[in-house]
N, C-alpha and C positions, 0 to 999 in steps of 0.2 A: 317469298314460298315459292319462287319459279314457276310451275305450269297451271298451280291453281289459279281458278278464274277465268279459263278462257275456253272456247269452244271445244267440245269431246270430238274424236276423230274417229274413223273406223279401226278395226283391227288392222294390225300390220305384220303379216308374216316374215319373219326373218328365215333364213335357209342357215343350215350348220355344213360347212364344207371340211374335209379333213387336213388334219394339221402335217402337211407333206417336210416343212422344215425340220420338224421334231422327229422324221425318219432319218435324218442324215447329221443332225447337230445335237448335243446336248445343253448347247447355250444357244441364246438369243438374245437380240437386241431389239426392242420395241421403239419405232419412231413416231410421236403423234398420235401414238394409239391405232394407226391404220397400216403400219407395214412393219414386219418383222425381218431381219437380215440375221447372218451371221457370216464370218469371215475366215478362209482358209489361203492357204499356197502351196502350189505342187508345181517342182518339186521343191522341196524346203531348202535345197543348197543346188549351187549351178557355179559357172566359171564365167568370166569376161566372154561375152557376145553369146551365150547362151540364153534363149529366154525363159521364164518361168511365169507362171499364170496366176496370179491372185484370183482368186474365185469368191466370189459374192454372193450367196444366196438370199435371195427376195421373195418374201411371200405377201400376198395382199390380204388384208384381213376383212375389205369390204367390197362392196357391190361394185362400184366405181372404179374407171381408170385411175392409176396415179401416177401422175407426172412426176418423174425421179431428176434431179440433179446430182451427177456424181464427180467429186473432184478427188484424183488421186496425187497422194502426197507424198514427196520421194525426199529423203535427206540429201544434202547438199555437202556435208562434211561428217566424217565418223567422230569417234571421242578424242582421239588425239589431234583432230583437225585438218585431216587428210581430206583432199577434194573427193568428192564422189561423183558421180555420173551415171544414175539410173535413169534409162531412157524407157519413156511408154509413148507409142504415136498418139495417144489421146488421152492427155492428162483431163481433161474435160468432157463428159457425156451426160448427155440428156435422152431419156427414154420415157415410155408410157408404159406401165406394167398395168395389162388389163385385169378388170376387175375378179377378184377371187383366184387369179391366177398363181403358181409359184414356178420361179425359176433359177439359173445359175448365169451369172455375168462372168464370163471371162475376159480378166485383164491383165495384158501381157506386159511385163517389164524386164528389162535387159539390161545389166550391168555392164557399162563401157569403161575404157581405160580415160582417165588414171583411177579407176576406182580399185583399193588395193584389196588383197585377200584378207577377209575377216568374217566374224561369227556377227550373228544377231543384229545385222542392218534392219533398222525400221521401215515399215512402210505401212501407209495410211489409207484409208477410203473415207472422204467425209459426203456424208448422205443426206439431202434435202429432199421434202416432200411438199407438193403442193396439196393440201387436202382440202378435198372438196366441202362446200357447206352442207350438202345434205348426202346421205350416204343410208345404207343397209348393213348392219354388221354381219360377216358370213362367218366368220371364225371369232373364237374366244382369244383373248389377248395372252391369256395362259396356253399350256399346252393341251391342245385338242385331242379327239379321237385320231386313232392312226388310219391311214387310206386302207381298203382292201384291194386296189389295183394301183399299179403306178405305170406312168407311160417309159418306165427305163427297166434293165434287168436288173435281177437281184444280184448279179454278179458286178454291175456298174453302181447299186446301192453299195454294194460292199467296197467298193474300191472309194467312192467318194467318204466312207464313214473313216475310212484311212487317214483321210486328210486331215480329222480332228479340228472341224470349225469351231471358231472361238467367235466370242463376243467381247472382247477387249477392249473396254471404251476409252478413248483417247481424247481429251476435251468433248463438247457436247457433239452428238452424231458423227463421231469418228471411229470406226474400227482400226485396228492395228494387227499386222503379224510380222514375225521377224524371218528372215532368210539369212543363208550363210553364202559367202563367194569362196570358192576354193581355188587353188593354184591352175593355171593353164589358160588358154586362150582358145576361142573358137573362131573360125572365119566369118566375118560379116555374111548376115544372110540376103538371098537375093530379094526375098517378099518377108517384110517382117509381119508377124502374125498380128492381127488388128483385133479389138475389143470384139466380142460378140456374145449373144444371149442364147442360152440352151433352156428349153422348155422342159419342165419338168413335171409340170401337173395343169391341166387348161380346165376351163370351165366349159369350152365349146366341146371338147372331145371327152374328157376322163368324166367328168362330171355325169356325165348320161349312164356311162356305165357303173359308176358308184351309185347312183340311182337306182337303176336297176337291181343292183345287188342288195342295197337296202328294201328294196319293195317287194324282194323275194321274202323277206323275212318280218313283213307287216303283220300277216295273218297270225304269227306264231307271236310276234310282239304282243297284239293285240288278247290273243288268249292269256298272255302272260299277266297284263294289265288287268283284266275282268277277273282274274284269279286273286288281285292284291285286296287286302281288307284295311280297314280302318285303324283296328286293331295292331296289324303290322306297320303299316305306314306312318302312323301318326307320331309313334313316341321316337322313332328314328329322325322325323322332320323336325321335332320339338328340340331333340339334342343338337341336331346340324345348325338349326339357325341360332341357336344358344352360342355355339362354338364360332360360328361365322361370324357373327357382330361380335362376340366377346373378341375374338382375333383382331377384328377391324377396330378395337379399341373404344365400343360404345356398348356395355355388358347391357343384355335386355332383363327388365322388368320380367318376373314369372308370368304376369297378364299378358305383355305383350308378346313373349315366345308363344303363350296358348292361341292367340288370333294369329299370327303369322302362320303357324304350324295348319292352323285350319284351311286357312286359302292355299296353302300348297298342298296340301291332302286332297283339297276339293279338285284341284288341278290333277292331280296324278289319279284320281277315281273320275267322277262321272261329270264333274262340272263344267269341262269344256264342251261338251256335247247337251248339256243343259240349259247352256246360255246363248241366246241368239247371235248368230255372226261370228262362232266359235264353233270348231271340231276337235278331238281328239286328234284323228288321223292327219289335220293340217297344222296341228301343235308342234312348237320346236322342240319340246321334250320327248313327243313320241317320235320324231323323224330321228332326235339323237339316240333314242334306244333302238330303232331300227340300224343305224349304222354301228352301233356297239356291238349288236348281236350279228350284224355281217361280219364283222373282225374277230370276234370272239363268242361263240353262242352260249358260252359257259359263265359270259358275265353276269347273266340273272340269278346264279345260283348262291350269292352274296349278296343279299337286298340293302344291306348298310354299304357296303364300298361301292353298289349301283347308285344310291342315291347321293353319294359323294359326287359321281362322274355325271350325273345329269342335274344337279343341284341348281348350276346358274341357268339351266336351261327351263326347268320348273319356275325359277324366280321371274325369267325373262316372262313367260306365259302368264304367271300369276300377277304380274304387274299390270300387263294389258287387260287382261279378263277384270281386275281389280278396278281399274279406271271406268270400265262399262257398267259395272255393277254399282259403284259408287253413284256414279252420273244417272243411273236408272232410278237408283232408290232414293238420292238426295236431291237430285238436280241440277248437281256441281258440273261444271264444264272443266275438261282437263287438257284443253288444247289439241290440235291436230294430230293427225298420225306421228308425223315427224316429231314432233315435239313429246310424244308419250313414248314412241321407239329410244328416242334419245335420253328419257329417263330412265326406260329399262338399261338403255347402256351403262349409265351412270351408275345404277344401283348395282349392277353385276361388277361393273369395274372396281367399285369400293369394296365389294364383299371378296373380290380377287387380291384386294391389297394394293390396288395402283391408283386410288383416289380416298379421299377421306371419307368416314361412314357419318353422314348426317342423321339427325333426328329423321329428317323429310324420308329417308330412306326404310325406316321403321313403320311411320302411319301412312305414308301417301304412294299408293292408296293400299296397302298390303293390311295394316291392322284394321282400317277402315272396313275394308273389304270383309277380313276376318269376323268383324262384329255383325254384320250383315247375316254371315252365315251360322251365328250362334246357335241356335233354335233348330235349324237344319242339319247342322254338322257336330252332334253331340258324341262326345268319344265315350268309350266304356268307362265308368265309374265318374263319370264328370257331373257337377252340378252345374248348370249353365247359368244360372243365377250367381253362383260364386266365381263363374269367370269374368260376367261383367263386373264384378265389385273389384274383381283384380286389376279389369285393364281400367275402372276409376281411379284404383289407388296408385296405377302408376301414370297415369295423367296427373294427377293430384302431385306426385314428385317430380315431372318433368315440367310443368307449366312454368315454374319459375325460373328455369335454365332455357326456355325458349323467348324468341324474338316475338316484336309484337304480331310479324306478320305470320308467325305461325301460330297467335291465339287462332286465327280462323280455322285451323285445322281440328283444334280441339273444342271449336264449335260444332263441326260437322261431326265429330266423335260423339259430342253430349246428345245431339239430334239422334244419330245412329243408337247409342246406348238406349235414350228413352223409348225410340220404337221397338228395340230387343225386348226391354222390360213388356213393354204392352203386350207383344207377340207371345212370350211367355205366360203373362197372366190370361189373354185368349186361349191358350193352349192347354190353361189349367195344368201348369208343371208348378208343382210345390217350391217354395224358396228352399225350405229344409227337407 
């Protein structure tokens, strides 16, 4: 069952940084779930002796430095068997990409004799990453929100967009591009260009500007959140969880959807300020909302679309809050802060389509926490007794498919359901 049965950790706040790579490229390769990259070449045609640059966009998804090892792979013969000589001053490179940073590696290559004139010569970059054992994710693996500021000018952005970065994968961890060699020959250069790194966005300089811009929206964002009602949020969230889990290959029972939507609704409303150690202002989803409003103030006009944009952030906060709630209500330990954060990462990755959706990602801790909220988070026209009946029906259907270790989760669920029924009787809420 993974994280069940270990010591509970404190709340661990993850940050959300803007998606710089997405400004410049419509495609991306994700390596080891911690690095994103795309490859281009400029210019796409040259002649003997004239360098071109392979341009490798790299974006760090985590808060820790990423040691990178790159190998430039050039062909030695063309399709007709002719010898090729494509020179690069450093075929192998090593560098460390700072936590959260995004930049552009300029990798020069030069066709030299006896390379013949030709089209679509392939060149590749192999990318290896040394993944740290522990880290905090600072960007989602899919496309995140755009930056409000960049350290490069709009004209430079437009020029880089014209390169048409691609994520054409050749074998594992290899990106490739094509270029042409035209007739003609240039004299040898006195100084061959060397590989270099160009920072596009750094935590040290640009993050503070982004945070200041987002902070300006905090008051407006708080007013927006305070105006949200359960009647508005809950139906949209119950539809969203059904779609997300269904698309991931694990359709939800109606009872499961009810309690998933309850804990998510709680997070989007008063829940984070009601529970010790948590706050709306420090939550990932609220920070995400502020970032979005800094980029597009009208993003709050379409609540259904907004929920799609912040959904994984709300899930992340709900997982950490849910662990705390179940621990305090049932005395169950859920690992340290890193294990809980890792579970939140895996759950969101699964619902983004990057990992299998496991039954654990339905119940632990989301449905369990939702059951705790049953009496407190009664929705319009809901009978909380019937909701408990629905989750028991879901449990009965799932238990035959669950492994022996997962039975412990259902034991916890049974205990929380019994507590919930006792509370409904004490509150004198009629069954019908």
